[in-house]
TORKOL-4160 file (C-alpha; in steps of 0.2 Angstrom, whole numbers, padded with zeros to 4 digits, m for minus):
164
<pt num="1" X="0683" Y="0701" Z="0095"/>
<pt num="2" X="0698" Y="0709" Z="0101"/>
<pt num="3" X="0715" Y="0708" Z="0090"/>
<pt num="4" X="0731" Y="0703" Z="0099"/>
<pt num="5" X="0738" Y="0721" Z="0097"/>
<pt num="6" X="0723" Y="0727" Z="0106"/>
<pt num="7" X="0727" Y="0718" Z="0124"/>
<pt num="8" X="0731" Y="0734" Z="0132"/>
<pt num="9" X="0715" Y="0744" Z="0126"/>
<pt num="10" X="0704" Y="0726" Z="0130"/>
<pt num="11" X="0711" Y="0724" Z="0147"/>
<pt num="12" X="0709" Y="0744" Z="0151"/>
<pt num="13" X="0690" Y="0743" Z="0144"/>
<pt num="14" X="0686" Y="0727" Z="0155"/>
<pt num="15" X="0693" Y="0734" Z="0169"/>
<pt num="16" X="0684" Y="0751" Z="0168"/>
<pt num="17" X="0669" Y="0740" Z="0165"/>
<pt num="18" X="0670" Y="0729" Z="0180"/>
<pt num="19" X="0675" Y="0743" Z="0191"/>
<pt num="20" X="0658" Y="0752" Z="0186"/>
<pt num="21" X="0649" Y="0739" Z="0190"/>
<pt num="22" X="0657" Y="0734" Z="0207"/>
<pt num="23" X="0653" Y="0753" Z="0213"/>
<pt num="24" X="0635" Y="0752" Z="0207"/>
<pt num="25" X="0632" Y="0733" Z="0216"/>
<pt num="26" X="0643" Y="0738" Z="0231"/>
<pt num="27" X="0653" Y="0725" Z="0239"/>
<pt num="28" X="0642" Y="0713" Z="0244"/>
<pt num="29" X="0632" Y="0711" Z="0229"/>
<pt num="30" X="0646" Y="0713" Z="0217"/>
<pt num="31" X="0652" Y="0694" Z="0226"/>
<pt num="32" X="0639" Y="0686" Z="0219"/>
<pt num="33" X="0640" Y="0694" Z="0203"/>
<pt num="34" X="0659" Y="0693" Z="0200"/>
<pt num="35" X="0657" Y="0676" Z="0205"/>
<pt num="36" X="0647" Y="0671" Z="0189"/>
<pt num="37" X="0647" Y="0685" Z="0176"/>
<pt num="38" X="0664" Y="0694" Z="0178"/>
<pt num="39" X="0674" Y="0687" Z="0165"/>
<pt num="40" X="0682" Y="0693" Z="0149"/>
<pt num="41" X="0669" Y="0690" Z="0136"/>
<pt num="42" X="0654" Y="0695" Z="0146"/>
<pt num="43" X="0663" Y="0711" Z="0152"/>
<pt num="44" X="0664" Y="0715" Z="0134"/>
<pt num="45" X="0646" Y="0713" Z="0130"/>
<pt num="46" X="0641" Y="0722" Z="0147"/>
<pt num="47" X="0653" Y="0737" Z="0139"/>
<pt num="48" X="0643" Y="0736" Z="0124"/>
<pt num="49" X="0626" Y="0736" Z="0134"/>
<pt num="50" X="0632" Y="0751" Z="0144"/>
<pt num="51" X="0632" Y="0761" Z="0127"/>
<pt num="52" X="0616" Y="0753" Z="0121"/>
<pt num="53" X="0605" Y="0753" Z="0135"/>
<pt num="54" X="0614" Y="0766" Z="0147"/>
<pt num="55" X="0627" Y="0762" Z="0162"/>
<pt num="56" X="0613" Y="0765" Z="0175"/>
<pt num="57" X="0599" Y="0755" Z="0171"/>
<pt num="58" X="0611" Y="0741" Z="0166"/>
<pt num="59" X="0617" Y="0742" Z="0183"/>
<pt num="60" X="0602" Y="0742" Z="0191"/>
<pt num="61" X="0596" Y="0727" Z="0182"/>
<pt num="62" X="0615" Y="0718" Z="0187"/>
<pt num="63" X="0609" Y="0722" Z="0205"/>
<pt num="64" X="0592" Y="0712" Z="0203"/>
<pt num="65" X="0602" Y="0698" Z="0196"/>
<pt num="66" X="0615" Y="0698" Z="0212"/>
<pt num="67" X="0601" Y="0699" Z="0223"/>
<pt num="68" X="0593" Y="0684" Z="0213"/>
<pt num="69" X="0609" Y="0675" Z="0216"/>
<pt num="70" X="0611" Y="0681" Z="0235"/>
<pt num="71" X="0594" Y="0674" Z="0237"/>
<pt num="72" X="0601" Y="0656" Z="0233"/>
<pt num="73" X="0599" Y="0654" Z="0213"/>
<pt num="74" X="0617" Y="0647" Z="0209"/>
<pt num="75" X="0615" Y="0644" Z="0192"/>
<pt num="76" X="0621" Y="0659" Z="0181"/>
<pt num="77" X="0608" Y="0667" Z="0169"/>
<pt num="78" X="0612" Y="0665" Z="0151"/>
<pt num="79" X="0618" Y="0680" Z="0141"/>
<pt num="80" X="0600" Y="0683" Z="0132"/>
<pt num="81" X="0591" Y="0684" Z="0151"/>
<pt num="82" X="0604" Y="0694" Z="0156"/>
<pt num="83" X="0601" Y="0706" Z="0141"/>
<pt num="84" X="0585" Y="0703" Z="0145"/>
<pt num="85" X="0585" Y="0710" Z="0163"/>
<pt num="86" X="0594" Y="0726" Z="0158"/>
<pt num="87" X="0582" Y="0730" Z="0142"/>
<pt num="88" X="0569" Y="0727" Z="0155"/>
<pt num="89" X="0574" Y="0741" Z="0166"/>
<pt num="90" X="0581" Y="0751" Z="0152"/>
<pt num="91" X="0566" Y="0750" Z="0142"/>
<pt num="92" X="0551" Y="0754" Z="0155"/>
<pt num="93" X="0557" Y="0774" Z="0156"/>
<pt num="94" X="0539" Y="0779" Z="0155"/>
<pt num="95" X="0535" Y="0769" Z="0171"/>
<pt num="96" X="0545" Y="0782" Z="0182"/>
<pt num="97" X="0562" Y="0784" Z="0190"/>
<pt num="98" X="0574" Y="0771" Z="0188"/>
<pt num="99" X="0573" Y="0764" Z="0207"/>
<pt num="100" X="0557" Y="0761" Z="0205"/>
<pt num="101" X="0559" Y="0752" Z="0188"/>
<pt num="102" X="0573" Y="0741" Z="0195"/>
<pt num="103" X="0560" Y="0736" Z="0209"/>
<pt num="104" X="0547" Y="0731" Z="0198"/>
<pt num="105" X="0559" Y="0722" Z="0185"/>
<pt num="106" X="0566" Y="0713" Z="0202"/>
<pt num="107" X="0548" Y="0706" Z="0204"/>
<pt num="108" X="0549" Y="0701" Z="0187"/>
<pt num="109" X="0564" Y="0692" Z="0186"/>
<pt num="110" X="0562" Y="0683" Z="0202"/>
<pt num="111" X="0556" Y="0666" Z="0194"/>
<pt num="112" X="0562" Y="0649" Z="0193"/>
<pt num="113" X="0563" Y="0651" Z="0175"/>
<pt num="114" X="0570" Y="0664" Z="0165"/>
<pt num="115" X="0557" Y="0665" Z="0151"/>
<pt num="116" X="0552" Y="0682" Z="0154"/>
<pt num="117" X="0569" Y="0690" Z="0152"/>
<pt num="118" X="0573" Y="0679" Z="0137"/>
<pt num="119" X="0556" Y="0687" Z="0129"/>
<pt num="120" X="0561" Y="0704" Z="0133"/>
<pt num="121" X="0578" Y="0702" Z="0126"/>
<pt num="122" X="0570" Y="0696" Z="0110"/>
<pt num="123" X="0556" Y="0709" Z="0108"/>
<pt num="124" X="0558" Y="0726" Z="0100"/>
<pt num="125" X="0542" Y="0734" Z="0105"/>
<pt num="126" X="0545" Y="0745" Z="0120"/>
<pt num="127" X="0526" Y="0743" Z="0124"/>
<pt num="128" X="0527" Y="0725" Z="0129"/>
<pt num="129" X="0543" Y="0728" Z="0140"/>
<pt num="130" X="0532" Y="0743" Z="0149"/>
<pt num="131" X="0518" Y="0729" Z="0149"/>
<pt num="132" X="0526" Y="0717" Z="0157"/>
<pt num="133" X="0532" Y="0728" Z="0172"/>
<pt num="134" X="0515" Y="0735" Z="0173"/>
<pt num="135" X="0509" Y="0717" Z="0176"/>
<pt num="136" X="0522" Y="0714" Z="0189"/>
<pt num="137" X="0517" Y="0730" Z="0197"/>
<pt num="138" X="0497" Y="0724" Z="0196"/>
<pt num="139" X="0504" Y="0708" Z="0205"/>
<pt num="140" X="0512" Y="0717" Z="0218"/>
<pt num="141" X="0497" Y="0727" Z="0222"/>
<pt num="142" X="0486" Y="0711" Z="0225"/>
<pt num="143" X="0501" Y="0700" Z="0233"/>
<pt num="144" X="0501" Y="0697" Z="0252"/>
<pt num="145" X="0517" Y="0688" Z="0253"/>
<pt num="146" X="0531" Y="0697" Z="0264"/>
<pt num="147" X="0540" Y="0704" Z="0250"/>
<pt num="148" X="0528" Y="0712" Z="0241"/>
<pt num="149" X="0522" Y="0724" Z="0254"/>
<pt num="150" X="0537" Y="0734" Z="0258"/>
<pt num="151" X="0541" Y="0734" Z="0240"/>
<pt num="152" X="0524" Y="0742" Z="0236"/>
<pt num="153" X="0527" Y="0755" Z="0249"/>
<pt num="154" X="0542" Y="0759" Z="0241"/>
<pt num="155" X="0537" Y="0760" Z="0224"/>
<pt num="156" X="0520" Y="0771" Z="0229"/>
<pt num="157" X="0535" Y="0783" Z="0239"/>
<pt num="158" X="0543" Y="0784" Z="0222"/>
<pt num="159" X="0528" Y="0787" Z="0214"/>
<pt num="160" X="0524" Y="0802" Z="0226"/>
<pt num="161" X="0542" Y="0809" Z="0224"/>
<pt num="162" X="0541" Y="0809" Z="0206"/>
<pt num="163" X="0534" Y="0825" Z="0197"/>
<pt num="164" X="0521" Y="0820" Z="0184"/>
């Protein structure tokens, strides 16, 4: 909670956080994200997540959330589900590069309900986070929908480019 005498510092911090998110998402996705998530209290929370989970994984997760809204979801995620999305990307480092983890997390959160991100947010076991994304990867490998084929090819390309 910011004190009144910290207003200038608060506003600077919030502007810096919003600017980092905008750069990471690009103008189109940021428009969807800003509409639902860029307000004072959430920006303060995002700044904490940048420190705790890392700025790049947090922004990658925010891109996923923005894509979900771009695809038609109109209700905002609650703060627990939103943090779960960030944690899903941040804690799955053993799976590979950030771009690959972002794609897997996108598949894991593209659900009508937000039970999985909420569950991830409330777990403290990194193996569970990795396991969820491994399940998403397994599902992608056997799915025949139009979204999963290109996603699988991109993940396989990233796996080949990443040294073991």
